[in-house]
C-alpha positions as CSV (number, residue, x, y, z in Angstrom):
1,M,-26.2,29.3,-21.1
2,K,-27.2,29.5,-17.4
3,A,-27.2,25.8,-16.9
4,K,-23.7,25.7,-18.5
5,G,-22.6,28.4,-16.3
6,G,-23.8,26.5,-13.4
7,G,-21.9,23.5,-14.4
8,K,-18.6,25.4,-14.5
9,R,-19.2,26.8,-11.0
10,S,-20.1,23.3,-9.7
11,N,-16.9,21.7,-11.3
12,S,-14.9,24.6,-9.8
13,S,-16.4,23.9,-6.5
14,H,-15.7,20.3,-6.7
15,M,-12.1,20.9,-7.6
16,W,-11.8,23.3,-4.5
17,L,-13.2,20.8,-2.2
18,Q,-10.7,18.2,-3.6
19,R,-7.8,20.4,-2.9
20,Q,-9.0,21.2,0.5
21,Q,-9.3,17.5,1.3
22,R,-5.8,16.9,-0.1
23,D,-4.6,19.8,2.2
24,L,-6.4,18.5,5.2
25,Y,-4.7,15.1,5.0
26,T,-1.2,16.6,4.4
27,K,-2.0,18.9,7.5
28,K,-3.1,15.9,9.6
29,A,0.0,14.1,8.6
30,K,2.2,16.7,9.8
31,E,0.2,17.4,13.0
32,A,0.4,13.6,13.8
33,G,4.1,13.5,12.9
34,F,3.4,11.0,10.0
35,R,6.0,11.2,7.1
36,S,3.2,11.1,4.5
37,R,-0.5,11.5,4.0
38,S,-0.8,7.9,2.8
39,A,-0.5,6.8,6.7
40,F,-4.2,7.8,6.9
41,K,-5.0,5.3,4.0
42,L,-3.6,2.4,6.2
43,L,-5.1,3.8,9.3
44,E,-8.6,3.8,7.4
45,I,-8.1,0.1,6.0
46,Q,-6.9,-0.9,9.5
47,E,-10.1,0.6,11.3
48,R,-12.3,-1.5,8.9
49,D,-10.2,-4.7,8.4
50,H,-8.0,-4.9,11.6
51,L,-5.2,-6.3,9.6
52,L,-2.4,-5.2,12.3
53,H,-2.1,-6.6,15.7
54,S,0.4,-6.5,18.6
55,G,3.2,-8.8,18.1
56,M,3.1,-9.1,14.3
57,M,5.7,-9.7,11.7
58,V,5.1,-7.2,8.9
59,V,6.9,-6.6,5.4
60,D,6.3,-3.3,3.9
61,L,7.1,-2.9,0.1
62,G,7.3,0.5,-1.3
63,A,7.9,2.0,2.1
64,A,9.6,5.3,1.5
65,P,9.2,7.8,2.9
66,G,7.9,5.6,5.7
67,G,4.3,6.6,6.5
68,W,3.0,3.0,6.3
69,S,5.9,1.7,8.2
70,Q,5.3,4.3,11.0
71,V,1.7,3.1,11.6
72,A,2.5,-0.5,11.3
73,K,5.3,-0.2,13.9
74,Q,3.1,1.6,16.2
75,L,0.4,-1.2,15.8
76,V,2.6,-4.1,16.3
77,G,4.4,-2.7,19.1
78,A,7.8,-3.6,20.8
79,K,7.4,-7.1,20.3
80,G,6.4,-6.9,16.6
81,Y,8.7,-6.6,13.6
82,V,8.7,-4.5,10.7
83,L,10.9,-4.9,7.4
84,A,10.5,-1.9,5.1
85,L,11.9,-1.9,1.5
86,D,12.1,0.7,-1.2
87,C,14.4,1.4,-4.1
88,L,14.7,5.2,-2.6
89,A,16.5,6.0,0.6
90,M,14.5,6.3,3.8
91,P,15.4,7.9,6.9
92,L,15.7,5.4,9.9
93,L,12.5,4.7,11.9
94,A,13.0,3.4,15.4
95,G,12.3,-0.5,15.4
96,V,11.9,-0.7,11.7
97,E,14.6,-2.6,9.7
98,F,15.2,-1.0,6.3
99,L,16.5,-2.6,3.1
100,Q,17.1,-0.3,0.2
101,G,16.9,-1.9,-3.2
102,D,15.0,-2.3,-6.5
103,F,12.3,-4.9,-5.9
104,T,12.3,-6.0,-9.3
105,D,16.0,-7.4,-8.9
106,S,16.0,-11.0,-7.8
107,K,19.0,-10.3,-5.7
108,V,17.0,-7.8,-3.6
109,L,14.5,-10.3,-3.2
110,D,17.2,-12.8,-2.0
111,Q,18.1,-10.0,0.6
112,V,14.7,-9.9,1.9
113,L,14.6,-13.7,2.4
114,G,17.8,-13.4,4.1
115,L,16.8,-10.8,6.5
116,L,13.8,-12.9,7.5
117,N,16.0,-16.0,7.9
118,G,13.4,-18.5,7.4
119,R,10.7,-16.7,9.7
120,Q,7.2,-16.5,8.1
121,V,5.3,-13.2,8.4
122,D,1.9,-12.3,9.3
123,L,1.1,-9.5,6.7
124,V,2.5,-8.2,3.6
125,I,1.7,-4.4,2.8
126,S,2.5,-2.9,-0.5
127,D,1.9,0.7,-1.5
128,M,4.3,0.4,-4.6
129,A,3.6,2.3,-7.8
130,P,5.6,2.7,-10.8
131,N,7.3,6.2,-11.9
132,L,4.2,7.3,-14.0
133,S,4.7,8.5,-17.7
134,G,1.2,9.5,-18.1
135,M,0.6,7.0,-20.8
136,A,-1.8,4.4,-19.5
137,A,-0.5,1.7,-22.0
138,V,2.8,2.0,-20.5
139,D,1.8,2.8,-16.8
140,Q,-0.8,0.1,-16.2
141,P,1.2,-2.8,-17.0
142,R,4.2,-1.7,-14.9
143,A,1.6,-1.3,-11.9
144,V,0.3,-4.8,-12.3
145,Y,3.9,-6.1,-12.6
146,L,4.7,-4.7,-9.3
147,A,1.5,-6.0,-7.6
148,D,2.5,-9.5,-9.2
149,L,5.8,-9.4,-7.5
150,A,4.4,-8.5,-4.0
151,L,1.9,-11.3,-4.4
152,E,4.8,-13.8,-5.3
153,L,6.6,-12.6,-2.3
154,A,3.6,-12.8,0.0
155,Q,3.1,-16.5,-1.2
156,K,6.6,-17.3,-0.4
157,I,6.9,-15.8,3.2
158,L,3.3,-15.5,4.7
159,K,2.2,-17.7,7.4
160,P,-0.8,-20.0,6.9
161,S,-3.9,-17.6,7.3
162,G,-1.7,-14.6,7.0
163,S,-2.9,-11.4,5.3
164,F,-1.9,-9.2,2.2
165,L,-2.7,-5.6,1.4
166,V,-1.7,-4.3,-2.0
167,K,-2.3,-1.0,-4.1
168,L,-3.8,-1.4,-7.6
169,F,-4.7,1.0,-10.2
170,Q,-8.1,0.3,-12.0
171,G,-7.4,-0.7,-15.7
172,E,-6.3,-3.6,-17.8
173,G,-5.1,-6.7,-15.9
174,V,-6.5,-5.8,-12.6
175,T,-9.5,-8.3,-12.9
176,D,-7.2,-11.1,-13.7
177,Y,-5.0,-10.2,-10.8
178,I,-7.7,-10.2,-8.4
179,A,-8.9,-13.6,-9.5
180,G,-5.3,-14.7,-8.9
181,V,-5.4,-13.3,-5.4
182,K,-8.8,-15.1,-4.7
183,Q,-7.2,-18.2,-5.4
184,N,-4.7,-18.0,-2.9
185,F,-6.8,-16.3,0.0
186,A,-9.9,-17.0,1.7
187,E,-11.4,-13.4,1.8
188,V,-10.9,-10.7,-0.7
189,Y,-12.1,-7.0,-0.6
190,H,-11.8,-3.8,-2.4
191,R,-11.0,-0.6,-0.5
192,K,-10.9,3.1,-1.5
193,P,-9.8,5.0,1.7
194,E,-11.0,8.6,2.0
195,A,-7.6,9.8,2.2
196,S,-7.1,8.4,-1.4
197,R,-7.5,11.2,-3.9
198,S,-10.9,10.9,-5.5
199,E,-9.6,11.6,-9.0
200,S,-7.0,8.7,-8.4
201,R,-7.5,5.4,-10.1
202,E,-5.9,3.7,-7.2
203,L,-7.6,1.2,-5.0
204,Y,-6.5,-1.3,-2.2
205,L,-6.9,-5.1,-2.3
206,V,-7.2,-6.5,1.1
207,A,-6.8,-10.3,1.3
208,K,-7.2,-12.4,4.3
209,G,-6.7,-16.1,5.1
210,F,-3.8,-17.2,3.2
211,K,-4.2,-20.9,2.0
212,G,-0.4,-21.5,2.2
């Protein structure tokens, strides 16, 4: 009984630490002026993988409320370009071009291509996720589908040697998806930022060296 009671206390302590961690990143986001705590996920990946540089052209998929776009714009600077897309409205960000639309609609994809006007980009980033139903058999295929669409766009608009960052959820279809990414990029890595909730199945795939 003692061991069992200790386990309960341990689980409670673990949950408390998780909540504190979430609160920490939410607080840090507010203090830094970021629109979401997810900004720190991109910053952690940037510190390790150096995806963003001054003067880059970047497309941000699933951008609202704008945390990743904020980070991207700060890092690409005045000479860089960020195009953000989401089906939800997003308050304007200085220096960021925003398109509201459903990325699963081919007409919206055509609008993205129209805004780029033939220009190739250095980096595609996607933090897209489906509206979760709580049923893995429904949610996982939706998540992989969105990641597939992000990869298809990256293949169309990336410069040779460009990079791709996409959110995935561990589960069915991910192994095949990663294999497909590896066919298109020279280097592929898995990342689980500290700012990502530990109980979440999300992971990020970093792909460098687009083969064109």
